[in-house]
C-alpha positions as CSV (number, residue, x, y, z in Angstrom):
1,M,-19.0,-7.8,20.6
2,Q,-15.1,-7.3,20.6
3,Q,-13.9,-3.9,19.1
4,N,-10.6,-3.8,17.1
5,P,-7.7,-1.7,18.2
6,D,-7.3,1.5,15.8
7,F,-4.0,1.2,14.0
8,R,-4.8,4.2,11.7
9,W,-1.5,6.0,13.1
10,F,0.6,3.0,12.0
11,A,-1.3,3.2,8.6
12,W,-0.5,6.7,8.1
13,F,3.3,5.8,8.9
14,I,3.2,3.1,6.3
15,I,1.8,5.5,3.6
16,A,4.4,8.1,4.6
17,S,7.4,5.6,4.3
18,G,6.1,4.1,1.2
19,A,5.8,7.4,-0.4
20,A,9.3,8.3,0.5
21,L,10.6,5.0,-0.6
22,S,8.6,5.6,-4.1
23,F,10.3,9.0,-4.4
24,A,13.8,7.7,-3.5
25,A,13.6,4.9,-6.1
26,A,12.2,7.4,-8.7
27,A,15.0,10.0,-8.2
28,V,18.0,8.6,-10.1
29,P,21.3,10.3,-10.4
30,H,22.3,11.5,-13.9
31,F,25.9,12.3,-14.8
32,A,25.0,15.8,-16.4
33,T,22.0,17.0,-14.7
34,G,22.1,16.2,-11.0
35,Y,19.0,13.9,-10.7
36,R,16.1,12.7,-13.0
37,L,12.8,12.0,-11.7
38,H,11.2,9.1,-13.3
39,L,7.5,9.7,-13.2
40,G,6.3,6.3,-14.1
41,V,8.2,4.7,-11.5
42,L,6.9,7.4,-8.8
43,F,3.4,6.8,-10.0
44,A,3.7,3.0,-10.0
45,G,5.3,3.0,-6.7
46,L,2.6,5.2,-5.0
47,L,-0.2,3.1,-6.4
48,P,-0.5,0.5,-3.8
49,Y,-0.2,3.1,-0.8
50,V,-3.0,5.2,-2.6
51,V,-5.2,1.8,-2.5
52,Y,-4.2,1.4,0.9
53,A,-5.0,4.8,2.1
54,G,-8.7,4.5,0.7
55,F,-9.1,1.3,2.9
56,T,-8.0,3.3,6.2
57,D,-11.6,4.4,7.0
58,V,-13.1,1.0,6.3
59,V,-10.9,-1.4,7.9
60,R,-9.6,-1.3,11.3
61,G,-7.3,-3.5,13.6
62,W,-5.1,-6.1,12.8
63,A,-6.2,-6.6,9.3
64,L,-5.0,-2.9,8.5
65,L,-1.6,-3.7,10.4
66,A,-1.0,-6.8,8.6
67,T,-1.6,-5.7,5.2
68,G,0.4,-2.5,5.7
69,A,3.3,-4.4,6.9
70,L,3.1,-6.8,4.1
71,L,3.0,-3.8,1.6
72,L,6.0,-2.1,3.1
73,G,8.0,-5.5,3.5
74,I,7.4,-6.4,-0.3
75,D,8.1,-2.8,-1.3
76,L,11.5,-2.7,0.5
77,G,12.4,-6.2,-0.7
78,V,11.9,-5.1,-4.5
79,K,13.1,-1.5,-4.6
80,I,16.2,-1.9,-2.5
81,P,17.9,-4.4,-4.7
82,E,16.1,-2.7,-7.9
83,R,17.6,0.7,-7.2
84,F,20.2,0.9,-4.7
85,L,22.1,-2.5,-5.2
86,H,21.7,-3.4,-8.9
87,Y,20.3,-0.3,-10.8
88,D,19.9,-1.0,-14.5
89,G,17.6,1.7,-15.6
90,Y,14.6,-0.5,-14.5
91,A,15.2,-2.4,-17.7
92,S,13.7,-5.7,-16.2
93,G,10.3,-4.2,-15.2
94,R,10.1,-5.8,-12.0
95,I,9.4,-2.6,-10.1
96,Y,6.4,-2.0,-12.2
97,I,5.1,-5.7,-11.9
98,A,5.8,-5.7,-8.2
99,S,3.9,-2.6,-7.7
100,L,0.9,-4.0,-9.7
101,V,0.8,-7.3,-7.6
102,M,1.1,-5.4,-4.2
103,T,-2.0,-3.2,-5.4
104,L,-3.9,-6.4,-6.3
105,V,-2.9,-8.0,-2.8
106,A,-3.8,-4.8,-0.9
107,V,-7.5,-4.8,-2.7
108,V,-8.1,-8.4,-2.2
109,A,-6.9,-8.4,1.3
110,L,-8.5,-5.0,2.5
111,G,-11.5,-5.8,0.7
112,I,-12.1,-9.2,2.4
113,A,-11.4,-7.5,5.6
114,A,-13.9,-4.9,5.0
115,R,-16.7,-7.3,3.8
116,R,-16.0,-9.4,7.0
117,E,-16.5,-6.4,9.4
118,N,-19.5,-5.5,7.5
119,R,-18.4,-1.8,6.6
120,W,-18.3,-2.2,3.0
121,R,-21.6,-0.2,2.5
122,G,-21.0,2.4,5.4
123,E,-22.0,1.9,8.6
124,N,-21.7,-1.3,10.6
125,K,-25.3,-2.4,10.5
126,K,-26.6,-4.8,13.2
127,R,-29.3,-7.3,12.2
128,Q,-32.7,-6.9,13.6
129,A,-35.5,-9.3,14.1
130,K,-38.5,-8.6,11.9
131,P,-41.7,-8.0,14.1
132,D,-44.2,-10.7,13.5
């Protein structure tokens, strides 16, 4: 049986990068008080990475790497234009919808990978022939 490489170090880098990006998107400059922290944006931005972190113990290998890269790529593609290029106070709601879609993608992709690796119920169980 071929063993998958361990990409958990990359997963924790993805989670830290996503948390920093979520905080940067939630901290908005305000003319009178310095910065305002939008908690809804922060929590919505952290949700996909919390789900991703929950699967790091049950999914290994390329599935973990590919899903993390996809999450961070979509997140960068949404948050950079929404917050840093065309900020409108998040009136369009794209930042919330993208976070929910990313969470669903993470749950489905990592759930399929966990089921395929037979780690969903805990340990990887080998099939044993029943004695006759």
